C-alpha positions as CSV (number, residue, x, y, z in Angstrom):
1,M,-10.9,-17.1,-13.7
2,A,-9.2,-17.7,-10.3
3,S,-11.4,-19.3,-7.7
4,T,-12.4,-17.1,-4.8
5,S,-14.1,-19.7,-2.8
6,T,-12.1,-19.0,0.4
7,G,-10.9,-16.0,2.2
8,A,-7.4,-16.6,1.2
9,A,-8.4,-16.9,-2.6
10,A,-10.5,-13.9,-2.4
11,L,-7.6,-11.9,-0.7
12,L,-5.3,-12.7,-3.8
13,A,-8.0,-11.8,-6.3
14,S,-8.5,-8.5,-4.5
15,S,-4.7,-8.0,-4.4
16,V,-4.5,-8.6,-8.3
17,A,-7.4,-6.3,-8.9
18,A,-5.3,-3.6,-7.2
19,S,-2.3,-4.4,-9.5
20,V,-0.4,-5.8,-6.5
21,E,0.8,-9.0,-8.3
22,V,4.0,-10.1,-6.6
23,C,4.3,-11.8,-3.1
24,F,7.8,-12.3,-1.4
25,A,7.0,-15.1,0.9
26,N,8.3,-17.1,3.8
27,P,5.2,-18.9,4.9
28,G,4.4,-21.4,7.7
29,T,1.5,-23.4,9.0
30,T,-1.0,-20.5,9.5
31,E,-0.4,-19.2,5.8
32,M,-1.0,-22.5,4.1
33,W,-4.3,-21.7,2.7
34,L,-2.9,-18.6,1.1
35,V,-0.2,-20.7,-0.4
36,G,-2.8,-23.1,-1.8
37,A,-4.8,-20.4,-3.3
38,M,-1.8,-19.2,-5.3
39,D,-2.3,-22.3,-7.5
40,S,-5.6,-21.0,-8.6
41,S,-4.2,-17.3,-9.0
42,P,-2.0,-17.3,-12.0
43,D,-1.6,-13.5,-12.1
44,M,0.0,-13.6,-8.6
45,R,3.8,-14.2,-8.7
46,G,5.1,-15.9,-5.5
47,V,8.8,-15.6,-4.8
48,L,10.2,-17.8,-2.0
49,G,12.8,-16.4,0.4
50,L,14.8,-18.5,2.8
51,H,14.6,-15.8,5.4
52,E,12.0,-13.2,6.3
53,N,14.6,-10.5,6.0
54,V,15.2,-11.5,2.4
55,C,11.6,-11.1,1.7
56,T,11.1,-7.7,3.3
57,G,14.2,-6.4,1.7
58,A,13.2,-7.8,-1.7
59,A,9.7,-6.0,-1.3
60,D,11.7,-2.7,-0.7
61,G,13.8,-3.1,-3.7
62,Y,10.8,-4.0,-5.8
63,A,8.9,-1.0,-4.6
64,R,11.7,1.4,-5.2
65,M,12.0,0.3,-8.9
66,A,8.4,-0.7,-9.7
67,R,6.9,2.5,-8.0
68,K,4.1,0.3,-6.6
69,P,3.8,-2.2,-3.6
70,A,4.3,-5.9,-3.4
71,L,3.0,-8.3,-0.8
72,V,5.3,-9.8,1.8
73,L,3.8,-13.0,3.4
74,L,5.3,-13.9,6.9
75,H,4.6,-16.5,9.6
76,L,3.1,-15.2,12.7
77,G,4.9,-12.6,15.1
78,V,8.1,-14.5,14.9
79,G,8.3,-14.2,11.2
80,L,7.6,-10.6,11.4
81,A,10.3,-10.0,14.1
82,N,12.8,-11.7,11.7
83,G,12.0,-9.3,8.8
84,L,11.7,-6.0,10.9
85,A,15.3,-4.8,10.0
86,N,14.5,-4.5,6.3
87,L,11.1,-3.3,7.0
88,H,12.9,-0.4,9.0
89,N,15.0,0.3,5.9
90,A,11.8,0.3,3.8
91,R,10.1,2.7,6.1
92,R,12.9,5.1,5.8
93,A,12.9,4.7,2.2
94,G,9.2,5.4,1.9
95,S,8.6,2.2,0.0
96,P,5.0,1.0,-0.3
97,I,4.6,-2.5,1.0
98,V,1.7,-4.6,2.1
99,V,2.8,-7.2,4.9
100,L,0.6,-10.1,5.3
101,V,1.1,-11.9,8.6
102,G,-0.5,-15.1,9.5
103,E,-2.1,-15.4,13.1
104,M,-3.6,-18.0,15.2
105,A,-7.2,-18.8,14.5
106,T,-9.7,-16.4,16.2
107,W,-10.8,-19.0,18.8
108,H,-7.2,-19.9,19.5
109,R,-5.8,-16.4,20.1
110,G,-5.0,-15.6,23.6
111,K,-4.3,-19.3,24.7
112,D,-0.5,-18.7,25.1
113,S,0.3,-21.3,22.4
114,L,3.9,-21.8,21.6
115,L,4.3,-19.2,18.9
116,E,1.9,-16.6,20.0
117,M,3.2,-13.0,20.1
118,D,1.9,-9.6,20.1
119,V,2.0,-9.1,16.2
120,V,0.3,-5.7,16.4
121,K,2.9,-4.1,18.6
122,L,5.8,-5.4,16.5
123,A,4.0,-4.1,13.3
124,E,3.4,-0.7,14.7
125,T,7.2,-0.1,14.9
126,V,7.4,0.2,11.2
127,S,3.7,0.5,9.8
128,K,1.5,3.3,8.8
129,H,-1.5,1.1,9.0
130,V,-2.1,-2.1,11.0
131,H,-5.3,-4.1,11.0
132,V,-6.3,-7.6,12.3
133,S,-8.9,-9.1,10.1
134,L,-11.3,-10.4,12.7
135,A,-14.7,-10.1,10.8
136,P,-15.8,-13.2,8.8
137,G,-15.4,-12.4,5.0
138,A,-13.4,-9.2,5.6
139,L,-10.1,-10.3,4.0
140,P,-10.5,-9.0,0.6
141,N,-11.8,-5.6,1.6
142,D,-9.2,-5.4,4.3
143,L,-6.6,-6.0,1.7
144,T,-7.9,-3.3,-0.5
145,A,-7.8,-0.9,2.5
146,A,-4.1,-1.8,3.1
147,V,-3.2,-1.2,-0.6
148,D,-5.0,2.1,-0.4
149,A,-3.2,3.1,2.8
150,V,0.4,2.7,1.2
151,Q,-0.3,5.1,-1.7
152,V,1.0,8.0,0.3
153,P,3.3,8.3,3.3
154,N,2.5,8.8,6.8
155,V,2.9,12.5,7.6
156,V,4.8,11.8,10.8
157,N,7.4,9.1,10.1
158,G,7.2,8.7,6.3
159,S,6.0,5.1,6.5
160,R,4.1,3.5,3.6
161,I,3.9,0.1,5.1
162,A,0.6,-1.6,5.8
163,T,0.3,-4.7,7.9
164,L,-2.5,-7.0,7.6
165,V,-2.8,-9.8,10.3
166,M,-4.8,-12.8,9.0
167,P,-6.3,-15.2,11.5
168,H,-5.8,-18.8,10.3
169,D,-9.6,-19.5,10.2
170,R,-10.4,-16.4,8.3
171,T,-8.3,-17.8,5.4
172,W,-10.0,-21.2,5.1
173,E,-13.6,-19.9,5.6
174,A,-15.9,-19.1,2.6
175,A,-15.0,-15.8,1.1
176,D,-18.2,-14.2,2.2
177,G,-17.8,-15.7,5.7
178,S,-21.0,-17.5,5.5
179,D,-19.7,-20.7,7.0
180,A,-17.9,-19.0,9.9
181,P,-19.2,-20.6,13.1
182,P,-20.5,-18.3,15.9
183,T,-17.5,-18.2,18.2
184,H,-16.2,-15.9,20.9
185,V,-13.9,-13.7,19.0
186,V,-11.0,-12.3,21.0
187,E,-10.8,-8.6,20.5
188,A,-7.9,-7.2,18.7
189,P,-5.6,-4.6,20.0
190,A,-6.3,-1.0,19.1
191,P,-5.2,-0.1,15.6
192,A,-1.9,1.9,15.2
193,P,-2.5,5.6,15.4
194,A,-1.4,5.7,11.6
195,D,-4.7,4.1,10.9
196,H,-6.3,7.7,11.2
197,H,-4.3,8.6,7.9
198,H,-6.2,6.4,5.5
199,G,-7.6,9.3,3.5
200,E,-4.6,11.4,3.2
201,T,-3.1,12.1,-0.2
202,R,-0.1,14.1,-1.5
203,I,-1.6,17.5,-2.2
204,L,-1.3,19.3,-5.4
205,P,-0.3,22.9,-4.6
206,D,-3.3,25.1,-4.0
207,E,-3.6,28.8,-3.8
208,G,-1.7,28.9,-0.4
209,A,0.9,26.6,-1.7
210,R,1.4,28.9,-4.7
211,E,2.0,31.8,-2.4
212,F,4.6,29.7,-0.5
213,F,6.5,28.8,-3.8
214,S,6.3,32.3,-4.9
215,A,8.0,33.5,-1.7
216,C,10.5,30.7,-1.9
217,A,11.4,31.6,-5.5
218,Q,11.9,35.2,-4.5
219,A,14.1,34.3,-1.6
220,L,16.2,32.0,-3.8
221,K,16.6,34.6,-6.5
222,R,17.6,37.3,-3.9
223,A,20.2,34.9,-2.4
224,S,21.6,34.2,-5.8
225,A,21.8,37.9,-6.7
226,E,23.6,38.6,-3.3
227,N,26.1,35.8,-4.0
228,K,24.9,33.8,-1.0
229,R,25.2,30.2,-1.6
230,I,22.1,28.1,-1.9
231,L,21.7,24.5,-0.9
232,M,19.2,22.4,-2.7
233,Y,18.9,19.3,-0.3
234,A,17.1,16.6,-2.0
235,G,15.7,13.1,-1.2
236,G,12.8,10.8,-1.8
237,E,10.8,11.4,-4.9
238,A,12.8,14.5,-5.8
239,L,15.7,12.2,-6.8
240,V,13.6,10.1,-9.4
241,G,13.2,10.6,-13.1
242,D,11.8,13.9,-14.3
243,A,11.5,15.3,-10.8
244,F,15.3,15.1,-10.4
245,K,15.9,16.6,-13.8
246,A,13.7,19.6,-12.7
247,V,15.9,19.9,-9.6
248,G,19.0,20.3,-11.8
249,R,17.2,22.9,-14.1
250,I,16.3,24.9,-10.9
251,A,19.9,24.8,-9.7
252,A,21.1,25.9,-13.1
253,S,18.5,28.8,-13.2
254,L,20.0,30.1,-9.9
255,G,23.5,30.3,-11.2
256,G,24.8,26.7,-11.2
257,P,27.1,25.0,-8.9
258,S,29.1,28.1,-7.9
259,K,25.8,29.6,-6.4
260,A,23.3,26.6,-6.0
261,S,24.6,23.2,-5.1
262,V,22.5,20.0,-5.5
263,I,23.4,17.8,-2.5
264,I,21.3,14.6,-1.8
265,E,20.8,12.5,1.4
266,N,23.6,10.1,2.2
267,A,21.0,7.4,2.9
268,F,18.9,7.8,-0.3
269,A,16.2,5.4,-1.4
270,R,16.9,5.8,-5.2
271,V,18.5,8.4,-7.3
272,D,18.6,8.3,-11.0
273,R,21.9,9.4,-12.2
274,G,24.2,9.8,-15.2
275,A,23.8,11.5,-18.7
276,G,20.8,13.9,-18.6
277,F,20.6,14.1,-14.7
278,P,22.0,16.6,-12.2
279,L,25.7,16.4,-11.2
280,A,24.9,16.1,-7.4
281,T,26.9,15.7,-4.4
282,R,26.2,13.0,-1.7
283,I,26.4,14.4,1.7
284,P,29.2,12.7,3.9
285,Y,28.4,9.8,6.0
286,F,30.0,11.1,9.2
287,P,28.2,14.0,11.0
288,Q,31.3,16.1,11.5
289,E,32.1,16.3,7.9
290,A,28.4,16.7,6.9
291,K,27.9,19.7,9.3
292,A,31.1,21.3,7.9
293,E,29.5,21.0,4.2
294,F,26.2,22.4,5.5
295,A,27.8,25.4,7.0
296,K,28.7,26.7,3.6
297,Y,25.1,27.6,2.7
298,H,22.8,30.7,3.5
299,E,19.6,29.5,2.0
300,V,18.3,26.0,2.0
301,L,15.6,24.2,0.0
302,C,14.7,20.8,1.3
303,L,13.1,18.7,-1.4
304,D,11.3,15.6,0.0
305,A,14.3,15.2,2.4
306,R,14.1,15.0,6.1
307,L,15.9,17.8,7.9
308,P,19.4,16.3,8.6
309,V,20.1,14.6,12.0
310,A,23.4,12.9,12.8
311,L,23.4,9.1,12.5
312,F,24.8,8.6,16.0
313,G,25.3,10.9,18.9
314,Y,29.2,10.9,19.1
315,K,31.0,12.3,22.1
316,D,31.2,16.1,21.6
317,G,29.6,15.6,18.2
318,P,26.4,17.2,16.6
319,S,22.8,15.9,16.9
320,D,20.0,17.7,15.1
321,D,21.9,20.9,14.8
322,M,23.4,19.9,11.5
323,L,22.2,23.0,9.5
324,P,23.8,26.4,10.0
325,P,22.0,28.9,12.3
326,I,20.6,30.9,9.4
327,G,17.0,31.1,10.8
328,D,13.7,29.4,9.8
329,D,13.1,32.2,7.2
330,H,15.9,30.9,5.2
331,I,14.9,27.2,5.3
332,W,12.2,26.1,2.8
333,Q,10.7,22.6,3.0
334,V,8.8,20.7,0.3
335,D,8.0,17.5,2.2
336,T,5.8,14.5,2.2
337,G,2.7,16.5,2.2
338,F,3.2,17.7,-1.4
339,D,3.0,16.1,-4.7
340,V,6.7,16.7,-5.3
341,T,6.7,16.7,-9.0
342,G,3.9,19.1,-9.0
343,A,5.7,21.3,-6.5
344,L,8.8,21.4,-8.6
345,H,6.8,22.4,-11.6
346,L,5.4,25.4,-9.8
347,L,8.8,26.4,-8.6
348,E,10.2,26.1,-12.1
349,K,7.6,28.4,-13.4
350,E,8.4,31.0,-10.7
351,L,12.1,30.8,-11.5
352,G,11.8,30.4,-15.4
353,S,14.1,27.3,-15.2
354,E,11.8,25.3,-17.7
355,A,14.1,26.6,-20.6
356,I,17.1,25.0,-19.2
357,T,18.8,22.4,-21.4
358,P,21.4,19.9,-20.2
359,G,24.6,20.6,-21.9
360,V,23.4,24.0,-23.5
361,N,22.7,26.4,-20.8
362,C,22.7,24.2,-17.5
363,R,26.0,26.0,-16.3
364,G,27.5,22.7,-15.2
365,S,24.7,21.7,-13.0
366,M,23.7,18.6,-15.1
367,C,25.4,15.8,-17.1
368,P,24.7,16.4,-20.8
369,P,22.9,13.5,-22.5
370,S,25.8,13.3,-24.8
371,G,28.4,13.9,-22.1
372,V,29.0,10.2,-21.2
373,S,32.4,9.9,-19.8
374,R,33.4,6.6,-18.2
375,P,36.6,6.5,-16.0
376,A,39.8,4.9,-17.4
377,L,40.6,1.3,-16.4
378,P,43.4,1.0,-13.8
379,A,46.6,-0.9,-14.8
380,S,45.8,-4.5,-15.6
381,D,48.4,-5.9,-13.1
382,A,47.5,-3.5,-10.3
383,K,46.3,-5.2,-7.1
384,L,42.5,-4.7,-6.6
385,S,41.6,-2.0,-4.1
386,G,38.3,-0.4,-3.1
387,P,38.9,2.7,-5.3
388,H,40.0,0.5,-8.3
389,L,37.0,-1.7,-8.0
390,C,34.6,1.3,-8.0
391,T,36.5,2.5,-11.2
392,I,36.0,-0.9,-12.9
393,V,32.5,-1.1,-12.1
394,A,31.7,2.4,-13.4
395,H,33.7,1.7,-16.5
396,H,31.8,-1.5,-17.4
397,Q,28.2,-0.9,-16.1
398,P,25.6,-1.0,-18.9
399,E,23.2,1.8,-19.7
400,N,20.1,1.4,-17.4
401,T,21.9,-0.6,-14.8
402,I,20.3,-0.8,-11.4
403,L,23.2,-0.3,-8.9
404,V,22.4,-1.8,-5.6
405,D,25.0,-0.3,-3.2
406,E,25.7,-1.9,0.2
407,S,29.5,-1.6,-0.3
408,L,29.9,0.6,2.7
409,T,33.6,1.5,3.2
410,S,34.9,-0.3,0.0
411,G,32.6,1.6,-2.3
412,G,33.3,5.1,-1.1
413,S,34.7,6.4,-4.5
414,Y,31.9,4.9,-6.5
415,W,29.8,8.0,-6.4
416,D,32.2,10.2,-8.2
417,A,33.6,7.4,-10.5
418,S,30.1,6.9,-11.9
419,A,28.8,10.5,-12.2
420,K,29.0,10.8,-16.0
421,C,28.1,7.2,-16.8
422,P,25.1,6.4,-19.1
423,P,21.8,6.8,-17.3
424,F,21.3,4.3,-14.3
425,S,19.4,3.9,-11.0
426,H,21.3,3.9,-7.8
427,L,19.8,2.3,-4.7
428,A,21.3,2.6,-1.2
429,L,20.9,1.6,2.4
430,T,18.3,3.9,4.0
431,G,17.8,2.9,7.6
432,G,21.3,1.7,8.6
433,A,20.2,-1.8,9.2
434,I,22.7,-3.8,7.2
435,G,21.7,-6.9,5.2
436,I,19.8,-5.1,2.5
437,G,21.9,-5.3,-0.6
438,M,21.3,-8.8,-1.9
439,P,17.6,-8.9,-1.0
440,M,17.1,-5.5,-2.6
441,A,18.7,-6.7,-5.7
442,V,16.3,-9.6,-5.8
443,G,13.4,-7.2,-5.7
444,A,14.8,-4.7,-8.2
445,A,15.4,-7.5,-10.7
446,V,11.8,-8.9,-10.3
447,A,10.5,-5.4,-10.8
448,C,12.7,-4.7,-13.9
449,P,13.5,-8.0,-15.5
450,D,15.1,-6.5,-18.6
451,R,17.6,-4.3,-16.7
452,V,20.9,-5.6,-15.3
453,V,21.2,-5.3,-11.6
454,I,24.7,-4.9,-10.1
455,N,24.9,-5.3,-6.3
456,L,28.1,-3.9,-4.9
457,Q,28.1,-5.8,-1.6
458,A,30.2,-5.6,1.5
459,D,31.2,-9.0,2.7
460,G,30.4,-8.7,6.3
461,S,26.7,-7.3,5.7
462,G,26.4,-9.8,2.9
463,M,26.4,-12.6,5.4
464,Y,23.3,-11.3,7.1
465,T,21.0,-12.3,4.1
466,C,23.3,-14.5,1.8
467,Q,20.2,-16.8,1.3
468,S,19.1,-14.2,-1.2
469,L,21.6,-15.8,-3.8
470,W,19.4,-18.9,-3.5
471,T,16.4,-16.9,-4.5
472,Q,18.3,-15.3,-7.4
473,A,19.3,-18.7,-8.6
474,R,15.8,-20.1,-8.3
475,E,14.2,-17.2,-10.1
476,R,17.1,-16.9,-12.7
477,L,17.4,-13.3,-12.1
478,R,19.7,-10.8,-14.1
479,V,21.8,-10.0,-11.0
480,L,25.6,-9.6,-10.7
481,T,26.7,-9.7,-7.1
482,I,30.2,-8.3,-6.4
483,V,31.4,-9.1,-3.0
484,C,33.9,-6.4,-1.7
485,F,36.0,-9.2,0.2
486,N,38.4,-7.7,2.8
487,N,37.7,-10.2,5.6
488,A,36.8,-7.4,8.0
489,Y,34.1,-5.3,9.5
490,Q,36.1,-2.4,8.1
491,I,33.4,0.2,9.2
492,L,33.8,-0.8,12.9
493,K,37.6,-0.4,12.7
494,I,37.1,3.1,11.4
495,E,34.5,3.8,14.2
496,L,37.0,2.6,16.8
497,M,39.6,5.0,15.3
498,R,37.2,7.9,15.0
499,Q,36.1,7.6,18.5
500,R,39.7,7.4,19.8
501,I,39.1,4.1,21.5
502,Q,42.4,2.5,22.5
503,A,41.5,-0.9,21.3
504,S,44.4,-2.9,19.8
505,G,44.1,-6.1,21.8
506,P,42.9,-9.6,20.8
507,A,39.4,-9.0,21.9
508,S,38.7,-5.9,20.1
509,R,40.5,-7.4,16.9
510,S,38.3,-10.4,17.1
511,M,35.2,-8.3,17.0
512,T,36.2,-6.6,13.7
513,D,38.1,-9.3,11.9
514,L,36.4,-11.9,9.6
515,G,39.6,-13.8,8.7
516,D,39.7,-16.5,11.3
517,P,38.3,-18.6,9.7
518,P,38.1,-16.8,6.4
519,L,34.7,-16.7,4.7
520,Q,34.6,-18.9,1.5
521,W,32.4,-16.7,-0.7
522,E,32.9,-18.7,-3.9
523,E,31.9,-21.8,-2.1
524,L,29.0,-20.2,-0.4
525,A,27.6,-18.9,-3.7
526,R,27.8,-22.2,-5.4
527,G,26.2,-23.8,-2.3
528,M,23.3,-21.4,-2.9
529,G,22.8,-22.6,-6.4
530,V,24.7,-20.0,-8.3
531,S,26.9,-21.7,-11.0
532,N,28.4,-18.6,-12.4
533,V,31.0,-17.7,-9.8
534,R,34.3,-16.1,-10.3
535,G,37.2,-14.6,-8.2
536,A,39.5,-11.6,-8.9
537,R,42.7,-10.3,-7.3
538,T,44.0,-7.9,-9.8
539,C,42.3,-5.1,-11.8
540,G,42.8,-7.1,-15.0
541,E,41.0,-10.1,-13.6
542,M,38.1,-8.0,-12.2
543,S,37.7,-6.3,-15.5
544,S,37.7,-9.7,-17.4
545,C,35.1,-11.2,-15.0
546,M,32.8,-8.3,-15.4
547,E,33.0,-8.4,-19.2
548,E,32.1,-12.0,-19.1
549,A,29.4,-11.6,-16.7
550,L,27.7,-8.7,-18.5
551,R,27.9,-10.6,-21.8
552,D,25.7,-13.3,-20.5
553,L,23.4,-11.0,-18.3
554,N,22.8,-8.7,-21.3
555,A,21.7,-11.7,-23.5
556,P,18.0,-12.3,-24.1
557,E,18.0,-15.4,-21.8
558,P,20.9,-15.1,-19.3
559,S,22.1,-18.3,-17.7
560,G,21.4,-17.0,-14.2
561,P,22.8,-14.7,-11.7
562,W,26.6,-14.2,-11.3
563,V,28.8,-13.7,-8.3
564,I,32.3,-12.3,-8.5
565,V,34.4,-12.2,-5.3
566,A,36.7,-9.2,-5.5
567,N,39.6,-9.8,-3.2
568,L,40.6,-6.3,-2.0
569,T,44.0,-5.2,-0.6
């Protein structure tokens, strides 16, 4: 049995008891007692990341696939600051994460030492729950409270992140605090407002909710009977497993795609796709196109999805007026307050959609389990382009693949290309902070070690967290990274064009071009310890590389992660 003689050891024991058994870590001096305690905590898996944003992104990917939290261990406020970008993405994804941040000893806080920062204020930007563990012996109970807090989202911003700040001395003292010296304890800043939500739970529909769903069902049936188009706008938990299948059945019961369309958030956390799941549309990235799509509908059902807001406020563009002016009586929201699966079950009963079977009477709303249809491969000697790459990936990806998508502009056609593949899970960038792809692949592979993870990765954003490759190699993870290599920040070139900015001079080109000097992705990957590295310039080369990589990754004991550099034209 693991020793719990110190606060650090007791904290780890408390974590394991709560079934939180993975820690993505980038520790420093103030976290050393926790690192040492891992030697006597065999049930806690420590995964080292070489940058904090790798750790936070990995915890996000782990949560999306494992459906439970991991720990993230960071060094002081500076470490938390380095990991905030991917914690922002995790907040938008609704991923449960418990962040442990080391802090100066209680008697050393407030002395303006070199690394001292206001950890609490940083944490509040992404966290539902923030707590500084000042009381001697409180670490294990404080950890349990943090795990409890992330079980359901914050009702205001959807966060399921808890941050526990650990003063250095509380980690080395006896687990019960009996040896803590009487000292002047610096008062902690007030807890984040989200601390008031500890006791909240996703509610199962009560009698009032049943009335809501009855009224919603009647409105949907009326719209269908009157040939008014219905939008089922889905996100969050409504896109996962049986819940998403229920969404497809409901759409079928309302008349199928000609009457009821399933459209999902562009920045989704996870969607389970392919055979047996709904044939959904991903809302366009740019707000003008998204608003034009929304304008087609007269009744809107939002399923665990935020009401749409434009990603940026473009000149003369939309803001939060994305939905058509149909009135609140025609917009129905099943949001973070509900048990989404239970809510969908109630709605199915009201609509009689439980009898819908994919491929039998689903009216084209779902991909039949026997309806697998992979896209045909492009000509072998064709130059490799973004659309060709997407086709090749969809053609080869195994059943139950986890597809981590940070391809940005290069992967635009992947959604349609993969629509009728064997069942798989598709993860995307949720908060707009690039540099999530490779870390998320780490976390997904740790969560699901028997599933192949394919990371479709843009080259520019890949440079933000390329240290993830080292962690993949160290942990021998079942990951294939495909680098979409075009030597450019292509999205910025598109933004310049869309905003009609006349920028064709050397200064603007230098801000969007990555070719001088060119990135050497194959050398970079080998330098991170990845031995299985290939490059492809034609469609035939890309297809052969994928076949070779997947043969190894599908083996009982793969040789390690793979990187294929797809040289795009």
